[in-house]
C-alpha positions in Angstrom: 12.2 -35.5 -25.8 15.9 -34.7 -26.1 17.5 -31.5 -24.2 19.6 -29.4 -26.6 22.1 -27.9 -24.0 23.6 -25.5 -26.4 20.2 -24.5 -28.1 18.7 -21.0 -27.8 15.8 -18.8 -29.1 17.2 -18.8 -32.5 17.9 -22.6 -32.8 14.9 -23.8 -34.6 15.2 -23.7 -38.5 14.6 -20.3 -40.0 14.9 -18.2 -36.7 17.5 -15.6 -36.2 18.1 -13.3 -33.0 20.1 -10.3 -31.9 20.3 -8.3 -29.1 22.5 -5.2 -28.2 23.0 -2.1 -25.9 21.1 1.0 -27.3 21.5 3.0 -24.2 18.3 2.7 -22.4 20.1 0.9 -19.7 23.5 2.1 -18.2 25.6 -0.7 -19.5 23.7 -4.0 -20.3 21.9 -4.9 -23.5 18.4 -3.5 -23.7 16.8 -4.1 -27.3 16.3 -7.4 -29.0 15.0 -9.0 -32.2 13.6 -12.2 -33.1 13.2 -13.0 -36.9 11.7 -15.8 -39.0 12.7 -15.9 -42.6 9.3 -17.0 -43.5 5.8 -16.3 -41.9 5.1 -18.0 -38.7 1.7 -18.8 -37.2 1.8 -16.7 -34.1 -0.3 -16.9 -30.7 -0.1 -14.6 -27.7 -1.6 -14.2 -24.3 -1.6 -10.9 -22.4 -1.7 -9.3 -19.0 -5.2 -8.9 -17.4 -4.1 -5.7 -15.7 -6.4 -2.9 -16.6 -3.4 -0.6 -17.3 -1.7 -2.3 -20.4 1.5 -1.2 -22.1 1.3 0.6 -25.3 3.4 -2.5 -26.9 0.6 -4.9 -26.1 -2.0 -2.6 -28.0 0.5 -2.6 -31.0 1.0 -6.4 -30.8 -2.8 -6.9 -30.6 -3.2 -4.9 -33.6 -0.5 -6.7 -35.6 -2.1 -9.9 -35.0 -5.6 -8.9 -35.6 -4.3 -7.1 -39.1 -2.8 -10.2 -40.2 -5.4 -12.5 -38.9 -8.0 -14.0 -41.3 -10.8 -13.0 -39.2 -9.7 -9.4 -38.9 -10.7 -9.5 -35.2 -9.5 -6.7 -33.0 -9.0 -9.3 -30.1 -7.4 -11.9 -32.3 -4.9 -13.9 -30.5 -3.3 -15.8 -33.3 -2.1 -14.9 -36.8 1.0 -14.8 -39.1 4.0 -12.7 -38.1 7.8 -12.7 -38.8 9.4 -10.3 -36.4 9.3 -9.4 -32.7 11.0 -6.1 -31.5 11.6 -5.7 -27.7 13.2 -3.4 -25.3 14.0 -3.5 -21.7 14.6 -0.5 -19.4 11.4 1.2 -20.1 7.6 -0.4 -20.0 6.3 2.3 -22.1 3.2 2.2 -20.1 1.0 4.9 -18.9 2.8 7.2 -21.3 -0.5 8.6 -23.1 -0.8 9.1 -26.7 2.9 9.7 -27.3 3.7 6.2 -25.7 1.3 4.6 -28.2 2.8 6.7 -31.0 6.3 5.4 -30.0 5.3 1.9 -29.9 3.9 2.0 -33.5 7.1 3.9 -34.4 9.2 0.9 -33.2 7.0 -1.5 -35.3 7.4 0.6 -38.6 11.2 1.1 -37.9 11.6 -2.7 -37.4 9.4 -3.3 -40.5 11.5 -1.0 -42.7 14.8 -2.5 -41.3 13.8 -5.9 -42.3 11.6 -5.0 -45.2 8.4 -6.8 -44.0 4.8 -5.4 -43.9 4.2 -3.6 -40.6 1.4 -6.0 -39.5 4.2 -8.6 -39.4 5.9 -7.2 -36.5 5.1 -7.6 -32.8 6.3 -5.3 -30.0 7.1 -5.8 -26.3 8.5 -3.7 -23.8 9.5 -4.1 -20.1 11.0 -1.7 -17.4 10.1 1.4 -15.6 6.4 2.5 -15.8 5.3 6.2 -16.7 8.5 7.4 -18.2 8.5 8.2 -22.0 10.8 6.1 -24.2 14.1 7.7 -25.5 13.2 7.3 -29.2 16.4 8.3 -30.7 18.3 5.7 -28.9 15.4 3.0 -29.6 15.5 3.9 -33.3 19.3 3.7 -33.3 19.5 0.6 -31.8 16.7 -0.9 -34.1 19.1 0.2 -37.2 22.1 -1.8 -35.6 20.4 -5.0 -35.0 21.3 -7.8 -37.6 18.4 -10.0 -38.4 20.8 -12.8 -39.8 22.7 -13.4 -36.7 21.9 -16.4 -34.5 22.7 -14.4 -31.3 20.3 -16.1 -29.0 22.4 -15.2 -25.9 22.3 -11.6 -27.0 18.5 -11.6 -27.3 18.1 -13.3 -23.9 20.3 -10.6 -22.2 18.6 -7.8 -23.8 15.1 -8.6 -22.1 16.4 -8.8 -18.6 15.6 -6.0 -15.9 16.1 -7.1 -12.5 16.7 -10.8 -13.3 20.1 -12.3 -12.2 20.3 -14.7 -15.1 18.9 -15.5 -18.3 16.2 -18.1 -18.7 16.2 -20.2 -21.5 15.4 -23.7 -22.7 15.5 -25.8 -26.0 14.3 -29.3 -26.9 13.9 -31.5 -29.9 11.4 -34.1 -30.8 10.6 -36.3 -33.8 7.2 -35.6 -35.5 6.5 -37.5 -38.8 9.9 -38.5 -38.9 11.3 -34.9 -38.9 13.4 -33.3 -36.2 11.3 -30.5 -34.5 12.7 -28.0 -32.2 11.0 -25.8 -29.6 12.9 -23.2 -27.8 12.0 -20.4 -25.3 13.4 -17.3 -23.4 11.7 -15.5 -20.7 12.4 -12.5 -18.2 10.8 -11.8 -15.0 12.0 -11.7 -11.4 9.5 -9.2 -9.7 6.0 -8.1 -10.4 5.1 -11.6 -10.9 1.6 -13.0 -10.3 0.4 -14.1 -13.8 -3.1 -14.1 -15.0 -3.5 -15.3 -18.6 0.3 -14.6 -19.0 3.3 -13.4 -17.1 6.4 -11.4 -17.4 7.6 -11.6 -21.0 8.0 -15.0 -22.5 8.8 -15.8 -26.1 8.8 -19.4 -27.7 10.1 -20.2 -31.2 9.3 -23.6 -33.1 10.0 -24.7 -36.6 6.9 -27.1 -36.2 4.1 -26.6 -38.6 0.9 -26.2 -36.8 -2.6 -24.9 -37.5 -2.9 -21.4 -36.1 -6.0 -21.8 -34.1 -4.8 -25.0 -32.6 -1.6 -23.3 -31.5 -3.7 -20.6 -29.9 -5.5 -23.3 -28.0 -2.6 -25.2 -27.0 -0.8 -22.0 -25.7 -3.7 -21.2 -23.5 -3.9 -24.6 -22.2 -0.1 -24.7 -21.4 0.0 -21.5 -19.6 -2.5 -22.5 -17.2 -0.4 -25.2 -16.0 2.8 -23.5 -16.0 3.3 -19.7 -16.2 -0.2 -19.1 -14.6 1.1 -21.1 -11.5 3.9 -19.0 -10.5 3.9 -16.2 -8.1 6.8 -14.1 -6.6 5.1 -11.1 -5.1 1.6 -11.1 -5.9 1.8 -8.1 -8.5 0.5 -8.5 -12.0 2.7 -6.5 -14.6 1.4 -4.1 -17.0 3.3 -5.4 -20.0 3.1 -9.3 -19.4 2.9 -11.2 -22.7 3.8 -14.8 -23.8 4.1 -15.2 -27.4 4.9 -18.2 -29.5 6.0 -18.4 -33.3 5.8 -21.6 -35.2 7.2 -21.2 -39.0 6.7 -24.8 -40.1 10.2 -25.3 -41.5 10.8 -28.6 -39.9 8.5 -30.3 -42.6 6.1 -32.1 -40.5 2.6 -32.6 -41.2 0.7 -29.5 -39.7 -0.3 -30.3 -36.1 -4.1 -30.2 -35.2 -6.2 -31.7 -32.8 -6.5 -35.0 -35.1 -2.6 -35.2 -35.8 -1.5 -38.8 -34.3 1.4 -37.2 -32.5 -0.3 -34.1 -31.2 0.1 -35.3 -27.6 4.0 -35.4 -28.1 4.0 -31.7 -29.3 1.6 -30.6 -26.5 3.8 -32.2 -23.8 7.0 -30.7 -25.4 5.5 -27.2 -25.4 4.2 -27.7 -21.6 7.8 -28.9 -20.9 9.4 -25.8 -22.3 6.8 -23.3 -20.6 7.3 -25.3 -17.1 11.0 -25.0 -17.3 10.8 -21.3 -18.0 8.2 -20.8 -15.4 10.3 -22.7 -12.8 13.4 -20.5 -13.6 11.4 -17.4 -13.2 10.4 -18.5 -9.9 13.9 -19.4 -8.8 15.1 -16.1 -9.8 12.6 -14.2 -7.9 13.9 -10.8 -6.5 16.1 -11.5 -3.4 15.3 -15.3 -3.7 17.4 -17.8 -2.0 15.0 -20.7 -2.4 12.8 -22.2 -5.1 9.6 -23.4 -3.6 7.3 -26.1 -5.3 3.9 -26.7 -4.0 1.8 -29.7 -5.1 -1.7 -30.3 -4.3 -3.1 -34.0 -4.6 -6.5 -35.5 -3.9 -8.5 -32.5 -5.2 -12.0 -32.8 -6.7 -11.1 -30.6 -9.4 -7.8 -29.7 -11.2 -8.6 -26.0 -11.1 -9.0 -26.1 -7.2 -5.8 -28.0 -6.9 -3.9 -25.3 -8.8 -5.6 -22.6 -6.9 -4.5 -23.8 -3.4 -1.1 -24.6 -4.7 -0.7 -21.0 -5.9 -2.2 -19.5 -2.6 0.2 -21.5 -0.5 3.2 -20.6 -2.4 2.1 -17.1 -2.5 1.5 -16.8 1.2 4.1 -14.2 2.4 4.2 -15.8 5.7 5.0 -19.1 4.1 7.6 -17.5 2.0 9.1 -15.8 5.0 9.2 -18.9 7.0 11.1 -20.9 4.4 13.5 -18.0 4.1 14.1 -18.5 7.8 14.5 -22.2 7.3 11.4 -22.6 9.7 9.2 -25.5 9.0 6.1 -23.9 10.4 3.5 -25.9 8.7 0.6 -23.8 10.4 1.1 -21.3 7.9 0.6 -23.7 5.0 -2.5 -25.2 6.5 -3.7 -21.5 7.1 -3.1 -20.7 3.5 -5.1 -24.0 2.3 -8.0 -22.9 4.5 -8.3 -19.3 3.2 -7.8 -20.5 -0.6 -11.5 -20.3 -1.1 -11.7 -24.0 -1.9 -13.9 -26.3 0.1 -11.8 -28.7 2.0 -12.4 -31.3 4.7 -10.4 -29.8 7.8 -9.9 -33.5 9.0 -8.3 -35.2 6.2 -5.4 -33.2 5.0 -1.7 -34.4 4.8 1.1 -32.2 4.5 4.9 -33.1 3.9 7.7 -30.7 3.5 10.5 -32.1 1.2 9.3 -35.5 1.8 9.1 -34.9 5.7 5.6 -35.7 7.0 4.5 -33.0 9.3 0.7 -33.5 9.3 -1.3 -36.7 8.6 -5.2 -36.6 8.5 -4.9 -33.0 9.9 -3.1 -34.3 13.0 0.4 -33.1 13.8 3.3 -35.4 13.4 6.2 -35.5 15.9 9.3 -34.4 13.9 12.7 -33.7 15.3 13.0 -30.2 13.4 16.7 -29.9 14.3 17.8 -33.2 13.0 15.2 -33.8 10.3 13.2 -30.7 9.0 16.2 -28.1 9.3 18.6 -29.8 6.8 16.0 -30.2 4.2 15.0 -26.3 4.6 18.6 -25.5 4.2 18.3 -26.7 0.5 18.1 -24.3 -2.6 14.8 -26.2 -3.5 12.0 -26.9 -1.1 8.8 -28.9 -1.9 5.6 -28.9 -0.1 3.0 -31.8 -0.8 -0.4 -31.3 0.2 -3.1 -34.1 0.0 -6.8 -33.4 0.6 -8.1 -36.8 0.2 -11.1 -35.6 -1.6 -10.6 -36.9 -5.2 -7.9 -37.4 -7.9 -6.9 -34.2 -9.2 -3.7 -32.6 -8.9 -2.0 -29.2 -9.3 1.4 -27.8 -8.9 2.7 -24.1 -8.4 6.2 -22.4 -7.9 7.4 -19.5 -6.1 10.3 -18.5 -3.9 11.0 -17.2 -0.4 10.9 -13.7 0.8 14.2 -12.4 1.9 15.5 -8.9 3.1 16.9 -8.2 -0.3 13.5 -8.2 -2.0 12.7 -4.9 0.0 16.0 -3.3 -0.7 15.7 -4.2 -4.7 12.3 -2.7 -4.9 12.8 0.3 -2.6 15.7 1.3 -4.9 14.2 0.1 -8.3 14.4 3.6 -9.9 17.6 4.7 -8.4 
């Protein structure tokens, strides 16, 4: 795999993107567009929150309408366009909110001259406030579907994020150059379950739709579903991938000889975006990575890792640069996964603090304190029960997290 340092969401062949300020936010860009010049195989996963934003209903409808099976729960189909706004989630806004989300879809379809069912919709921002539709519709009218304005799109999807989150890589499939790019937003209200935040992936690879859906679900379990910032699952979480086939490779399926390469590339893209979200957590000063080894089952390793990285006590300790491994072992114990309390090892940024559940004498001032001052802190836990491993990402818990969320609407 080769990193494309200047690549963005519109770098894959046949994709375009734009973003601009429509007025939903005071100054920053707040409406964005992704457009594929040909139909793209599209797969998506959504929040498991019972209160889902109106845009999710519309996107599910679009995918169901353009799917071969006409299934109302279809998660893969053919689409060409994504329209997204930030600053307003359009959630818990009643019948009018749903009508507004459909109006966004219709206006975008007319703007680009494609059927409505080829348009997907996403929103993020404050819950319970009606969309300012005159501003939204005017913004849609100003978007340019022929631009390669990847940075503009990436800025338009942000809320409390401090930085854009993007990645772009290339691989060779069947002798053809294939590009996969991604953009995401997310800084708070992050505790995914079958999706997280907003994440959008484009690729010019040719791939069977059903297989794309399968790969996306597998990939999300090991990436987006393994991050947590504050334990809250948003109402609008969505991860959507579009593959338009313009690279010219033979369609990827479970039987494609280079299927593993594409799968690894997709996982890489999703993992990079996931870590960027965790690193940019509201008020965060540190990225925390927790890896659990020696588990009996991969799912159990992932659960323990996410439980530890999601512990407020662990997060607060790392903000205070306190190597209190007791909080780590405590989280392992209440994760719900059976473990042997006599065989656990723990290290913090390569400093062993527990071996076979026995404390290791460490000069905290000279050895542990310096590594806890770094911007990235790693925790490795070995259960010594099996061979499976799992990793999760999160951030520390600072004073600023409370400040940001106490004044979120003001």
